[in-house]
N, CA, C, O and the ligand as a Tripos MOL2 file, in Angstrom:
@<TRIPOS>MOLECULE
protein
  321   319    81     0     0
PROTEIN
NO_CHARGES

@<TRIPOS>ATOM
      1 N         112.2670  149.5100  200.9080 N.3       1 MET1
      2 CA        111.5430  149.2000  202.1420 C.3       1 MET1
      3 C         109.9560  149.2650  201.7300 C.2       1 MET1
      4 O         109.6430  150.1630  200.9480 O.2       1 MET1
      5 N         109.1560  148.5720  202.0980 N.am      2 GLU2
      6 CA        107.9680  148.2890  201.8920 C.3       2 GLU2
      7 C         107.0700  149.0580  203.2540 C.2       2 GLU2
      8 O         107.5350  149.0890  204.3930 O.2       2 GLU2
      9 N         105.9720  149.5380  202.9470 N.am      3 PRO3
     10 CA        105.0140  149.8390  203.9750 C.3       3 PRO3
     11 C         104.8080  148.8960  205.1020 C.2       3 PRO3
     12 O         104.5460  147.7520  204.7300 O.2       3 PRO3
     13 N         104.8560  149.0720  206.3090 N.am      4 GLY4
     14 CA        104.3970  147.9830  207.2380 C.3       4 GLY4
     15 C         105.7940  147.0530  207.5520 C.2       4 GLY4
     16 O         105.7990  145.9860  208.1680 O.2       4 GLY4
     17 N         106.6840  147.5720  207.1110 N.am      5 ASP5
     18 CA        108.0040  146.7560  207.5230 C.3       5 ASP5
     19 C         108.5060  147.4620  209.0770 C.2       5 ASP5
     20 O         109.4940  147.0020  209.6480 O.2       5 ASP5
     21 N         107.9720  148.2370  209.4760 N.am      6 ASP6
     22 CA        108.5600  148.9470  210.7870 C.3       6 ASP6
     23 C         108.4340  147.7520  212.0790 C.2       6 ASP6
     24 O         108.7500  148.1090  213.2140 O.2       6 ASP6
     25 N         108.0570  146.6230  211.8840 N.am      7 GLU7
     26 CA        108.3460  145.8720  212.9900 C.3       7 GLU7
     27 C         109.6190  144.9420  212.8240 C.2       7 GLU7
     28 O         109.7550  143.9190  213.4960 O.2       7 GLU7
     29 N         110.4700  145.3350  211.9560 N.am      8 ALA8
     30 CA        111.8470  144.7670  211.7890 C.3       8 ALA8
     31 C         112.5930  144.9430  212.6160 C.2       8 ALA8
     32 O         113.4400  144.0830  212.8530 O.2       8 ALA8
     33 N         112.5250  146.2560  213.4220 N.am      9 GLY9
     34 CA        113.4490  146.5170  214.4510 C.3       9 GLY9
     35 C         113.1090  146.0990  215.7410 C.2       9 GLY9
     36 O         113.8900  146.3900  216.6470 O.2       9 GLY9
     37 N         111.9910  145.4100  216.0220 N.am     10 LEU10
     38 CA        111.5530  144.8990  217.0900 C.3      10 LEU10
     39 C         112.1600  143.6510  217.5640 C.2      10 LEU10
     40 O         112.5100  142.9610  216.6060 O.2      10 LEU10
     41 N         112.3850  143.1690  218.5890 N.am     11 ALA11
     42 CA        112.9020  141.8620  218.9740 C.3      11 ALA11
     43 C         112.1010  141.4350  220.0760 C.2      11 ALA11
     44 O         111.4810  142.2970  220.6980 O.2      11 ALA11
     45 N         112.0170  140.1990  220.4230 N.am     12 VAL12
     46 CA        111.1680  139.7930  221.7340 C.3      12 VAL12
     47 C         112.2430  138.8720  222.1620 C.2      12 VAL12
     48 O         112.8390  138.1780  221.3370 O.2      12 VAL12
     49 N         112.5140  138.8440  223.4550 N.am     13 SER13
     50 CA        113.0650  137.8240  224.2870 C.3      13 SER13
     51 C         112.2180  136.7870  224.9440 C.2      13 SER13
     52 O         111.4430  137.0630  225.8590 O.2      13 SER13
     53 N         112.3930  135.4980  224.4220 N.am     14 ILE14
     54 CA        111.4340  134.6940  224.8630 C.3      14 ILE14
     55 C         112.2100  133.5360  225.7510 C.2      14 ILE14
     56 O         113.1880  133.0010  225.2290 O.2      14 ILE14
     57 N         111.8800  133.2080  226.8320 N.am     15 PHE15
     58 CA        112.3560  132.3460  228.0010 C.3      15 PHE15
     59 C         111.3340  131.5730  228.7060 C.2      15 PHE15
     60 O         110.1780  131.9690  228.8510 O.2      15 PHE15
     61 N         111.8130  130.4020  229.1640 N.am     16 GLU16
     62 CA        110.8560  129.6020  229.9090 C.3      16 GLU16
     63 C         111.6030  129.6830  231.5390 C.2      16 GLU16
     64 O         112.7910  129.8220  231.8310 O.2      16 GLU16
     65 N         110.3780  129.5340  232.4360 N.am     17 LYS17
     66 CA        110.7380  129.8970  233.8230 C.3      17 LYS17
     67 C         110.0210  129.0430  234.6910 C.2      17 LYS17
     68 O         108.8070  128.9980  234.4870 O.2      17 LYS17
     69 N         110.5070  128.3090  235.6710 N.am     18 SER18
     70 CA        109.7930  127.7180  236.8720 C.3      18 SER18
     71 C         109.5060  128.6330  237.7740 C.2      18 SER18
     72 O         110.4300  129.3860  238.0810 O.2      18 SER18
     73 N         108.3150  128.8040  238.3720 N.am     19 CYS19
     74 CA        107.9390  129.5750  239.5600 C.3      19 CYS19
     75 C         108.6760  129.2690  240.5950 C.2      19 CYS19
     76 O         108.4910  128.0680  240.7880 O.2      19 CYS19
     77 N         109.4810  129.7230  241.4460 N.am     20 LEU20
     78 CA        110.2520  129.3610  242.7820 C.3      20 LEU20
     79 C         109.1680  129.1010  243.9120 C.2      20 LEU20
     80 O         109.3530  128.3850  244.8960 O.2      20 LEU20
     81 N         108.1820  129.6920  243.6560 N.am     21 TYR21
     82 CA        107.1790  129.7900  245.0580 C.3      21 TYR21
     83 C         106.1860  128.2350  244.5200 C.2      21 TYR21
     84 O         106.0300  127.3640  245.3750 O.2      21 TYR21
     85 N         105.7680  128.0860  243.5370 N.am     22 CYS22
     86 CA        104.5250  127.2190  243.1630 C.3      22 CYS22
     87 C         105.0360  125.9720  242.3320 C.2      22 CYS22
     88 O         104.4310  124.9000  242.3430 O.2      22 CYS22
     89 N         106.1730  126.1870  241.6240 N.am     23 GLY23
     90 CA        106.6180  125.1680  240.6160 C.3      23 GLY23
     91 C         105.9900  125.2010  239.3530 C.2      23 GLY23
     92 O         106.3640  124.3600  238.5350 O.2      23 GLY23
     93 N         105.0120  126.0920  238.9930 N.am     24 ALA24
     94 CA        104.3340  126.0940  237.6710 C.3      24 ALA24
     95 C         105.6090  126.6210  236.8410 C.2      24 ALA24
     96 O         106.6100  127.1860  237.2790 O.2      24 ALA24
     97 N         105.2990  126.2870  235.5710 N.am     25 ARG25
     98 CA        106.0850  126.5910  234.4090 C.3      25 ARG25
     99 C         105.4160  127.4820  233.4410 C.2      25 ARG25
    100 O         104.2740  127.3130  233.0130 O.2      25 ARG25
    101 N         106.2980  128.5450  233.0990 N.am     26 PHE26
    102 CA        105.6160  129.3070  231.9810 C.3      26 PHE26
    103 C         106.5620  130.0410  231.2670 C.2      26 PHE26
    104 O         107.7130  130.2020  231.6740 O.2      26 PHE26
    105 N         106.0630  130.5670  230.0560 N.am     27 ARG27
    106 CA        106.8390  131.0380  229.0810 C.3      27 ARG27
    107 C         106.6570  132.6990  229.0120 C.2      27 ARG27
    108 O         105.5540  133.2460  229.0170 O.2      27 ARG27
    109 N         107.8230  133.3410  228.9530 N.am     28 VAL28
    110 CA        107.8240  134.9090  229.0940 C.3      28 VAL28
    111 C         108.1200  135.5560  227.8680 C.2      28 VAL28
    112 O         109.1930  135.2790  227.3330 O.2      28 VAL28
    113 N         107.3080  136.4200  227.2980 N.am     29 LEU29
    114 CA        107.9950  137.0890  226.0260 C.3      29 LEU29
    115 C         107.9890  138.3750  226.4890 C.2      29 LEU29
    116 O         107.0240  139.0400  226.8650 O.2      29 LEU29
    117 N         109.3510  138.7230  226.4200 N.am     30 ALA30
    118 CA        109.7330  140.4780  226.7910 C.3      30 ALA30
    119 C         109.9420  141.0660  225.5600 C.2      30 ALA30
    120 O         110.8470  140.6530  224.8360 O.2      30 ALA30
    121 N         109.1780  142.0360  225.2070 N.am     31 PRO31
    122 CA        109.4170  142.6610  223.9740 C.3      31 PRO31
    123 C         110.6030  143.9390  224.2540 C.2      31 PRO31
    124 O         110.6760  144.5720  225.3070 O.2      31 PRO31
    125 N         111.4380  144.1270  223.1210 N.am     32 HIS32
    126 CA        112.3890  145.1490  223.2510 C.3      32 HIS32
    127 C         112.0480  146.1890  222.3120 C.2      32 HIS32
    128 O         111.8130  145.7640  221.1810 O.2      32 HIS32
    129 N         111.9640  147.3450  222.4600 N.am     33 GLY33
    130 CA        111.7860  148.6490  221.4570 C.3      33 GLY33
    131 C         112.9370  149.3990  221.5000 C.2      33 GLY33
    132 O         113.8980  149.2800  222.2600 O.2      33 GLY33
    133 N         112.7030  150.3630  220.4050 N.am     34 GLN34
    134 CA        113.7490  151.2070  220.0300 C.3      34 GLN34
    135 C         113.8090  152.1710  221.2640 C.2      34 GLN34
    136 O         114.8750  152.7810  221.3510 O.2      34 GLN34
    137 N         113.0130  152.3950  222.0980 N.am     35 GLN35
    138 CA        113.2570  153.6040  223.0800 C.3      35 GLN35
    139 C         114.1180  152.9490  224.1850 C.2      35 GLN35
    140 O         114.4940  153.7340  225.0560 O.2      35 GLN35
    141 N         114.5470  151.5000  224.3310 N.am     36 GLY36
    142 CA        115.3190  150.9680  225.3290 C.3      36 GLY36
    143 C         114.4910  150.2360  226.3650 C.2      36 GLY36
    144 O         113.2790  150.3870  226.5170 O.2      36 GLY36
    145 N         115.2420  149.4590  227.0330 N.am     37 ASP37
    146 CA        114.3830  148.4320  227.9450 C.3      37 ASP37
    147 C         114.7950  149.2170  229.3780 C.2      37 ASP37
    148 O         115.7090  149.9760  229.7010 O.2      37 ASP37
    149 N         113.7570  148.6930  229.9900 N.am     38 HIS38
    150 CA        113.7660  149.2030  231.5520 C.3      38 HIS38
    151 C         113.2170  147.9920  232.3530 C.2      38 HIS38
    152 O         112.9990  146.9330  231.7640 O.2      38 HIS38
    153 N         113.0050  148.1160  233.5860 N.am     39 ARG39
    154 CA        112.5270  146.9530  234.2960 C.3      39 ARG39
    155 C         111.3010  146.8710  234.3130 C.2      39 ARG39
    156 O         110.6740  147.8800  234.6340 O.2      39 ARG39
    157 N         110.5780  145.6370  233.9720 N.am     40 GLU40
    158 CA        109.2170  145.5230  233.7680 C.3      40 GLU40
    159 C         108.9990  144.4330  234.8700 C.2      40 GLU40
    160 O         109.9540  143.7240  235.1860 O.2      40 GLU40
    161 N         107.7300  144.2670  235.4900 N.am     41 GLU41
    162 CA        107.4970  143.3620  236.0370 C.3      41 GLU41
    163 C         106.4830  142.2380  235.4630 C.2      41 GLU41
    164 O         105.7000  142.6210  234.5930 O.2      41 GLU41
    165 N         106.4270  140.8860  235.8740 N.am     42 TYR42
    166 CA        105.4240  139.9610  235.4170 C.3      42 TYR42
    167 C         105.3970  139.1930  236.5350 C.2      42 TYR42
    168 O         106.2720  139.1070  237.3970 O.2      42 TYR42
    169 N         104.1580  138.5370  236.4690 N.am     43 ALA43
    170 CA        103.6440  137.6560  237.7160 C.3      43 ALA43
    171 C         103.6400  136.0520  237.1770 C.2      43 ALA43
    172 O         103.6120  135.6360  236.0190 O.2      43 ALA43
    173 N         103.6670  135.5420  238.0590 N.am     44 CYS44
    174 CA        103.3990  133.7140  237.9510 C.3      44 CYS44
    175 C         101.8050  133.6030  237.5150 C.2      44 CYS44
    176 O         100.9480  133.9930  238.3090 O.2      44 CYS44
    177 N         101.5070  133.1600  236.4700 N.am     45 PRO45
    178 CA         99.9220  133.1390  236.1790 C.3      45 PRO45
    179 C          99.2730  132.1740  237.0890 C.2      45 PRO45
    180 O          98.0430  132.1390  237.1090 O.2      45 PRO45
    181 N         100.0200  131.3200  237.9070 N.am     46 GLU46
    182 CA         99.3180  130.5090  239.0440 C.3      46 GLU46
    183 C          99.1600  131.1520  240.3990 C.2      46 GLU46
    184 O          98.1140  131.1470  241.0470 O.2      46 GLU46
    185 N         100.2660  131.6890  240.7540 N.am     47 CYS47
    186 CA        100.1870  132.0980  242.0750 C.3      47 CYS47
    187 C         100.5950  133.5050  242.5150 C.2      47 CYS47
    188 O         100.6340  133.9320  243.6690 O.2      47 CYS47
    189 N         100.9580  134.2840  241.1290 N.am     48 GLY48
    190 CA        100.9870  135.8520  241.3610 C.3      48 GLY48
    191 C         102.1430  136.1480  241.8550 C.2      48 GLY48
    192 O         102.2920  137.3440  242.1060 O.2      48 GLY48
    193 N         103.2720  135.2570  242.1450 N.am     49 LYS49
    194 CA        104.5800  135.8610  242.4210 C.3      49 LYS49
    195 C         105.1410  136.6730  241.2470 C.2      49 LYS49
    196 O         105.0830  136.3310  240.0660 O.2      49 LYS49
    197 N         105.7090  137.8290  241.7480 N.am     50 GLU50
    198 CA        106.2320  138.7340  240.6380 C.3      50 GLU50
    199 C         107.6870  138.5930  240.5550 C.2      50 GLU50
    200 O         108.4460  138.5960  241.5250 O.2      50 GLU50
    201 N         108.0250  138.4660  239.3140 N.am     51 TYR51
    202 CA        109.4920  138.5940  238.8670 C.3      51 TYR51
    203 C         109.8390  139.9530  237.8240 C.2      51 TYR51
    204 O         108.9720  140.6680  237.3230 O.2      51 TYR51
    205 N         110.9380  140.0670  237.6880 N.am     52 GLN52
    206 CA        111.2380  141.1920  236.9300 C.3      52 GLN52
    207 C         112.1260  140.8540  235.6960 C.2      52 GLN52
    208 O         112.8430  139.8550  235.7490 O.2      52 GLN52
    209 N         112.1080  141.7070  234.5020 N.am     53 VAL53
    210 CA        113.0180  141.4420  233.3820 C.3      53 VAL53
    211 C         113.1570  142.7500  232.6880 C.2      53 VAL53
    212 O         112.3080  143.6420  232.6820 O.2      53 VAL53
    213 N         114.2600  142.7700  232.1320 N.am     54 ASP54
    214 CA        114.3890  144.0200  231.2020 C.3      54 ASP54
    215 C         113.6530  143.9430  229.8180 C.2      54 ASP54
    216 O         113.9250  143.1660  228.9030 O.2      54 ASP54
    217 N         112.6280  144.9370  229.8390 N.am     55 ALA55
    218 CA        111.9230  144.9560  228.4340 C.3      55 ALA55
    219 C         111.3660  146.3000  228.1820 C.2      55 ALA55
    220 O         111.3640  147.1640  229.0590 O.2      55 ALA55
    221 N         110.8990  146.4860  227.0090 N.am     56 SER56
    222 CA        110.0850  147.7990  226.7390 C.3      56 SER56
    223 C         108.8880  147.9940  227.2290 C.2      56 SER56
    224 O         108.5750  149.0630  227.7530 O.2      56 SER56
    225 N         108.0480  146.9430  227.1100 N.am     57 VAL57
    226 CA        106.7430  146.9450  227.9360 C.3      57 VAL57
    227 C         106.4180  145.8900  228.6240 C.2      57 VAL57
    228 O         107.2820  145.0940  228.9910 O.2      57 VAL57
    229 N         105.1450  145.7310  228.8950 N.am     58 GLU58
    230 CA        104.7630  144.6150  230.0500 C.3      58 GLU58
    231 C         104.9430  143.4280  229.2890 C.2      58 GLU58
    232 O         104.3280  143.2330  228.2400 O.2      58 GLU58
    233 N         105.9240  142.4680  229.8680 N.am     59 PRO59
    234 CA        105.9840  141.1000  229.1480 C.3      59 PRO59
    235 C         104.6020  140.1780  229.1990 C.2      59 PRO59
    236 O         103.8730  140.1510  230.1910 O.2      59 PRO59
    237 N         104.3510  139.4290  227.9850 N.am     60 GLU60
    238 CA        103.3800  138.5040  228.1220 C.3      60 GLU60
    239 C         103.7210  137.1180  228.7300 C.2      60 GLU60
    240 O         104.8230  136.6510  228.4450 O.2      60 GLU60
    241 N         102.9490  136.4610  229.4840 N.am     61 VAL61
    242 CA        102.9830  135.1610  230.1560 C.3      61 VAL61
    243 C         102.2750  134.2450  229.7440 C.2      61 VAL61
    244 O         101.0600  134.3940  229.6230 O.2      61 VAL61
    245 N         102.8750  133.1530  229.4570 N.am     62 GLN62
    246 CA        101.9370  131.9060  229.0010 C.3      62 GLN62
    247 C         102.2260  130.6800  229.5640 C.2      62 GLN62
    248 O         103.2390  130.0600  229.2430 O.2      62 GLN62
    249 N         101.2920  130.2030  230.5140 N.am     63 LEU63
    250 CA        101.2650  129.1270  231.4290 C.3      63 LEU63
    251 C         101.9010  127.7260  230.5020 C.2      63 LEU63
    252 O         101.3950  127.6050  229.3860 O.2      63 LEU63
    253 N         102.7610  126.8790  230.8200 N.am     64 LEU64
    254 CA        103.0270  125.9160  230.1550 C.3      64 LEU64
    255 C         102.5990  124.6180  231.0740 C.2      64 LEU64
    256 O         102.2240  123.5820  230.5250 O.2      64 LEU64
    257 N         102.6630  124.7160  232.2480 N.am     65 GLN65
    258 CA        102.4120  123.4710  233.2910 C.3      65 GLN65
    259 C         101.9970  124.0270  234.5450 C.2      65 GLN65
    260 O         102.6500  124.9020  235.1150 O.2      65 GLN65
    261 N         100.8480  123.5070  235.0260 N.am     66 PRO66
    262 CA        100.3510  124.1640  236.2630 C.3      66 PRO66
    263 C         101.2390  123.7010  237.2140 C.2      66 PRO66
    264 O         102.1580  122.8920  237.0810 O.2      66 PRO66
    265 N         100.7190  124.5320  238.5570 N.am     67 ARG67
    266 CA        101.6360  124.5530  239.8240 C.3      67 ARG67
    267 C         101.9300  123.1570  240.2830 C.2      67 ARG67
    268 O         101.1450  122.3130  239.8500 O.2      67 ARG67
    269 N         102.7410  122.7970  240.9450 N.am     68 ARG68
    270 CA        102.9860  121.3550  241.3290 C.3      68 ARG68
    271 C         103.1890  121.2390  243.0160 C.2      68 ARG68
    272 O         103.6050  120.2320  243.5880 O.2      68 ARG68
    273 N         102.8130  122.4510  243.6420 N.am     69 ASP69
    274 CA        102.5750  122.4540  245.2820 C.3      69 ASP69
    275 C         101.3970  121.8870  245.9200 C.2      69 ASP69
    276 O         101.2790  121.6570  247.1230 O.2      69 ASP69
    277 N         100.3770  121.6460  244.8370 N.am     70 GLY70
    278 CA         99.0350  121.0690  245.5110 C.3      70 GLY70
    279 C          98.3290  121.8870  246.2840 C.2      70 GLY70
    280 O          97.5450  121.4320  247.1160 O.2      70 GLY70
    281 N          98.5410  123.3810  246.0850 N.am     71 LYS71
    282 CA         97.9130  124.4120  247.1900 C.3      71 LYS71
    283 C          97.0490  125.1830  245.8630 C.2      71 LYS71
    284 O          97.1400  124.8960  244.6690 O.2      71 LYS71
    285 N          96.3190  126.0940  246.4110 N.am     72 ASN72
    286 CA         95.8190  127.0050  245.4870 C.3      72 ASN72
    287 C          95.7640  128.4150  246.2420 C.2      72 ASN72
    288 O          94.8900  129.2600  246.0490 O.2      72 ASN72
    289 N          96.8080  128.5310  247.1080 N.am     73 ASP73
    290 CA         97.0200  129.8810  247.7100 C.3      73 ASP73
    291 C          97.8060  130.9550  246.6180 C.2      73 ASP73
    292 O          98.4160  130.6610  245.5900 O.2      73 ASP73
    293 N          97.5880  132.1650  247.1600 N.am     74 ARG74
    294 CA         98.3610  133.0870  246.2230 C.3      74 ARG74
    295 C          99.5650  133.5290  247.1570 C.2      74 ARG74
    296 O          99.6020  133.6340  248.3830 O.2      74 ARG74
    297 N         100.5300  133.7510  246.2070 N.am     75 TYR75
    298 CA        101.8890  134.2410  246.7680 C.3      75 TYR75
    299 C         101.9730  135.6050  247.4250 C.2      75 TYR75
    300 O         101.5830  136.5990  246.8110 O.2      75 TYR75
    301 N         102.4510  135.6850  248.6070 N.am     76 GLN76
    302 CA        102.2620  137.4170  248.9890 C.3      76 GLN76
    303 C         103.4030  137.6270  249.7190 C.2      76 GLN76
    304 O         103.8600  136.8960  250.5980 O.2      76 GLN76
    305 N         103.9150  138.8510  249.2330 N.am     77 GLU77
    306 CA        105.1790  139.2770  249.7790 C.3      77 GLU77
    307 C         105.0000  139.6990  251.2940 C.2      77 GLU77
    308 O         105.8910  139.5780  252.1340 O.2      77 GLU77
    309 N         103.8140  140.1780  251.5230 N.am     78 THR78
    310 CA        103.4870  140.5230  252.8790 C.3      78 THR78
    311 C         102.0630  140.2940  253.5260 C.2      78 THR78
    312 O         101.0200  140.4250  252.8860 O.2      78 THR78
    313 N         102.1270  139.9240  254.9070 N.am     79 MET79
    314 CA        100.7610  139.6630  255.1400 C.3      79 MET79
    315 C          99.8900  140.8270  255.3960 C.2      79 MET79
    316 O         100.4200  141.8640  255.7950 O.2      79 MET79
    317 N          98.6630  140.7770  255.2210 N.am     80 PHE80
    318 CA         97.7780  141.8020  255.5430 C.3      80 PHE80
    319 C          97.5120  142.0340  257.0920 C.2      80 PHE80
    320 O          96.7420  142.9220  257.4600 O.2      80 PHE80
    321 ZN        103.9360  130.6070  241.1200 Zn       81 ZN81
@<TRIPOS>BOND
     1     1     2 1
     2     2     3 1
     3     3     4 2
     4     3     5 am
     5     5     6 1
     6     6     7 1
     7     7     8 2
     8     7     9 am
     9     9    10 1
    10    10    11 1
    11    11    12 2
    12    11    13 am
    13    13    14 1
    14    14    15 1
    15    15    16 2
    16    15    17 am
    17    17    18 1
    18    18    19 1
    19    19    20 2
    20    19    21 am
    21    21    22 1
    22    22    23 1
    23    23    24 2
    24    23    25 am
    25    25    26 1
    26    26    27 1
    27    27    28 2
    28    27    29 am
    29    29    30 1
    30    30    31 1
    31    31    32 2
    32    31    33 am
    33    33    34 1
    34    34    35 1
    35    35    36 2
    36    35    37 am
    37    37    38 1
    38    38    39 1
    39    39    40 2
    40    39    41 am
    41    41    42 1
    42    42    43 1
    43    43    44 2
    44    43    45 am
    45    45    46 1
    46    46    47 1
    47    47    48 2
    48    47    49 am
    49    49    50 1
    50    50    51 1
    51    51    52 2
    52    51    53 am
    53    53    54 1
    54    54    55 1
    55    55    56 2
    56    55    57 am
    57    57    58 1
    58    58    59 1
    59    59    60 2
    60    59    61 am
    61    61    62 1
    62    62    63 1
    63    63    64 2
    64    63    65 am
    65    65    66 1
    66    66    67 1
    67    67    68 2
    68    67    69 am
    69    69    70 1
    70    70    71 1
    71    71    72 2
    72    71    73 am
    73    73    74 1
    74    74    75 1
    75    75    76 2
    76    75    77 am
    77    77    78 1
    78    78    79 1
    79    79    80 2
    80    79    81 am
    81    81    82 1
    82    82    83 1
    83    83    84 2
    84    83    85 am
    85    85    86 1
    86    86    87 1
    87    87    88 2
    88    87    89 am
    89    89    90 1
    90    90    91 1
    91    91    92 2
    92    91    93 am
    93    93    94 1
    94    94    95 1
    95    95    96 2
    96    95    97 am
    97    97    98 1
    98    98    99 1
    99    99   100 2
   100    99   101 am
   101   101   102 1
   102   102   103 1
   103   103   104 2
   104   103   105 am
   105   105   106 1
   106   106   107 1
   107   107   108 2
   108   107   109 am
   109   109   110 1
   110   110   111 1
   111   111   112 2
   112   111   113 am
   113   113   114 1
   114   114   115 1
   115   115   116 2
   116   115   117 am
   117   117   118 1
   118   118   119 1
   119   119   120 2
   120   119   121 am
   121   121   122 1
   122   122   123 1
   123   123   124 2
   124   123   125 am
   125   125   126 1
   126   126   127 1
   127   127   128 2
   128   127   129 am
   129   129   130 1
   130   130   131 1
   131   131   132 2
   132   131   133 am
   133   133   134 1
   134   134   135 1
   135   135   136 2
   136   135   137 am
   137   137   138 1
   138   138   139 1
   139   139   140 2
   140   139   141 am
   141   141   142 1
   142   142   143 1
   143   143   144 2
   144   143   145 am
   145   145   146 1
   146   146   147 1
   147   147   148 2
   148   147   149 am
   149   149   150 1
   150   150   151 1
   151   151   152 2
   152   151   153 am
   153   153   154 1
   154   154   155 1
   155   155   156 2
   156   155   157 am
   157   157   158 1
   158   158   159 1
   159   159   160 2
   160   159   161 am
   161   161   162 1
   162   162   163 1
   163   163   164 2
   164   163   165 am
   165   165   166 1
   166   166   167 1
   167   167   168 2
   168   167   169 am
   169   169   170 1
   170   170   171 1
   171   171   172 2
   172   171   173 am
   173   173   174 1
   174   174   175 1
   175   175   176 2
   176   175   177 am
   177   177   178 1
   178   178   179 1
   179   179   180 2
   180   179   181 am
   181   181   182 1
   182   182   183 1
   183   183   184 2
   184   183   185 am
   185   185   186 1
   186   186   187 1
   187   187   188 2
   188   187   189 am
   189   189   190 1
   190   190   191 1
   191   191   192 2
   192   191   193 am
   193   193   194 1
   194   194   195 1
   195   195   196 2
   196   195   197 am
   197   197   198 1
   198   198   199 1
   199   199   200 2
   200   199   201 am
   201   201   202 1
   202   202   203 1
   203   203   204 2
   204   203   205 am
   205   205   206 1
   206   206   207 1
   207   207   208 2
   208   207   209 am
   209   209   210 1
   210   210   211 1
   211   211   212 2
   212   211   213 am
   213   213   214 1
   214   214   215 1
   215   215   216 2
   216   215   217 am
   217   217   218 1
   218   218   219 1
   219   219   220 2
   220   219   221 am
   221   221   222 1
   222   222   223 1
   223   223   224 2
   224   223   225 am
   225   225   226 1
   226   226   227 1
   227   227   228 2
   228   227   229 am
   229   229   230 1
   230   230   231 1
   231   231   232 2
   232   231   233 am
   233   233   234 1
   234   234   235 1
   235   235   236 2
   236   235   237 am
   237   237   238 1
   238   238   239 1
   239   239   240 2
   240   239   241 am
   241   241   242 1
   242   242   243 1
   243   243   244 2
   244   243   245 am
   245   245   246 1
   246   246   247 1
   247   247   248 2
   248   247   249 am
   249   249   250 1
   250   250   251 1
   251   251   252 2
   252   251   253 am
   253   253   254 1
   254   254   255 1
   255   255   256 2
   256   255   257 am
   257   257   258 1
   258   258   259 1
   259   259   260 2
   260   259   261 am
   261   261   262 1
   262   262   263 1
   263   263   264 2
   264   263   265 am
   265   265   266 1
   266   266   267 1
   267   267   268 2
   268   267   269 am
   269   269   270 1
   270   270   271 1
   271   271   272 2
   272   271   273 am
   273   273   274 1
   274   274   275 1
   275   275   276 2
   276   275   277 am
   277   277   278 1
   278   278   279 1
   279   279   280 2
   280   279   281 am
   281   281   282 1
   282   282   283 1
   283   283   284 2
   284   283   285 am
   285   285   286 1
   286   286   287 1
   287   287   288 2
   288   287   289 am
   289   289   290 1
   290   290   291 1
   291   291   292 2
   292   291   293 am
   293   293   294 1
   294   294   295 1
   295   295   296 2
   296   295   297 am
   297   297   298 1
   298   298   299 1
   299   299   300 2
   300   299   301 am
   301   301   302 1
   302   302   303 1
   303   303   304 2
   304   303   305 am
   305   305   306 1
   306   306   307 1
   307   307   308 2
   308   307   309 am
   309   309   310 1
   310   310   311 1
   311   311   312 2
   312   311   313 am
   313   313   314 1
   314   314   315 1
   315   315   316 2
   316   315   317 am
   317   317   318 1
   318   318   319 1
   319   319   320 2
@<TRIPOS>SUBSTRUCTURE
     1 MET1         2 RESIDUE 1 A MET
     2 GLU2         6 RESIDUE 1 A GLU
     3 PRO3        10 RESIDUE 1 A PRO
     4 GLY4        14 RESIDUE 1 A GLY
     5 ASP5        18 RESIDUE 1 A ASP
     6 ASP6        22 RESIDUE 1 A ASP
     7 GLU7        26 RESIDUE 1 A GLU
     8 ALA8        30 RESIDUE 1 A ALA
     9 GLY9        34 RESIDUE 1 A GLY
    10 LEU10       38 RESIDUE 1 A LEU
    11 ALA11       42 RESIDUE 1 A ALA
    12 VAL12       46 RESIDUE 1 A VAL
    13 SER13       50 RESIDUE 1 A SER
    14 ILE14       54 RESIDUE 1 A ILE
    15 PHE15       58 RESIDUE 1 A PHE
    16 GLU16       62 RESIDUE 1 A GLU
    17 LYS17       66 RESIDUE 1 A LYS
    18 SER18       70 RESIDUE 1 A SER
    19 CYS19       74 RESIDUE 1 A CYS
    20 LEU20       78 RESIDUE 1 A LEU
    21 TYR21       82 RESIDUE 1 A TYR
    22 CYS22       86 RESIDUE 1 A CYS
    23 GLY23       90 RESIDUE 1 A GLY
    24 ALA24       94 RESIDUE 1 A ALA
    25 ARG25       98 RESIDUE 1 A ARG
    26 PHE26      102 RESIDUE 1 A PHE
    27 ARG27      106 RESIDUE 1 A ARG
    28 VAL28      110 RESIDUE 1 A VAL
    29 LEU29      114 RESIDUE 1 A LEU
    30 ALA30      118 RESIDUE 1 A ALA
    31 PRO31      122 RESIDUE 1 A PRO
    32 HIS32      126 RESIDUE 1 A HIS
    33 GLY33      130 RESIDUE 1 A GLY
    34 GLN34      134 RESIDUE 1 A GLN
    35 GLN35      138 RESIDUE 1 A GLN
    36 GLY36      142 RESIDUE 1 A GLY
    37 ASP37      146 RESIDUE 1 A ASP
    38 HIS38      150 RESIDUE 1 A HIS
    39 ARG39      154 RESIDUE 1 A ARG
    40 GLU40      158 RESIDUE 1 A GLU
    41 GLU41      162 RESIDUE 1 A GLU
    42 TYR42      166 RESIDUE 1 A TYR
    43 ALA43      170 RESIDUE 1 A ALA
    44 CYS44      174 RESIDUE 1 A CYS
    45 PRO45      178 RESIDUE 1 A PRO
    46 GLU46      182 RESIDUE 1 A GLU
    47 CYS47      186 RESIDUE 1 A CYS
    48 GLY48      190 RESIDUE 1 A GLY
    49 LYS49      194 RESIDUE 1 A LYS
    50 GLU50      198 RESIDUE 1 A GLU
    51 TYR51      202 RESIDUE 1 A TYR
    52 GLN52      206 RESIDUE 1 A GLN
    53 VAL53      210 RESIDUE 1 A VAL
    54 ASP54      214 RESIDUE 1 A ASP
    55 ALA55      218 RESIDUE 1 A ALA
    56 SER56      222 RESIDUE 1 A SER
    57 VAL57      226 RESIDUE 1 A VAL
    58 GLU58      230 RESIDUE 1 A GLU
    59 PRO59      234 RESIDUE 1 A PRO
    60 GLU60      238 RESIDUE 1 A GLU
    61 VAL61      242 RESIDUE 1 A VAL
    62 GLN62      246 RESIDUE 1 A GLN
    63 LEU63      250 RESIDUE 1 A LEU
    64 LEU64      254 RESIDUE 1 A LEU
    65 GLN65      258 RESIDUE 1 A GLN
    66 PRO66      262 RESIDUE 1 A PRO
    67 ARG67      266 RESIDUE 1 A ARG
    68 ARG68      270 RESIDUE 1 A ARG
    69 ASP69      274 RESIDUE 1 A ASP
    70 GLY70      278 RESIDUE 1 A GLY
    71 LYS71      282 RESIDUE 1 A LYS
    72 ASN72      286 RESIDUE 1 A ASN
    73 ASP73      290 RESIDUE 1 A ASP
    74 ARG74      294 RESIDUE 1 A ARG
    75 TYR75      298 RESIDUE 1 A TYR
    76 GLN76      302 RESIDUE 1 A GLN
    77 GLU77      306 RESIDUE 1 A GLU
    78 THR78      310 RESIDUE 1 A THR
    79 MET79      314 RESIDUE 1 A MET
    80 PHE80      318 RESIDUE 1 A PHE
    81 ZN81       321 GROUP 0 **** ****
């Protein structure tokens, strides 16, 4: 075992998703740690709609394709 090898036990789930609300396409990187996974939230980078995935910490989101609905509003679960 070399020093600095402690990353070997960590895994990252990487998947791509299309936003149900605005049609943007993005990649989600969900890390898994030794402490176990729990429900983490991530948001569409274009409209902010929230999704959930099992991960150890907050997932990273990378935009792949801009939204396709031609609008620029933000997704809202509830109106103020
Ligand atoms: Zn969206």
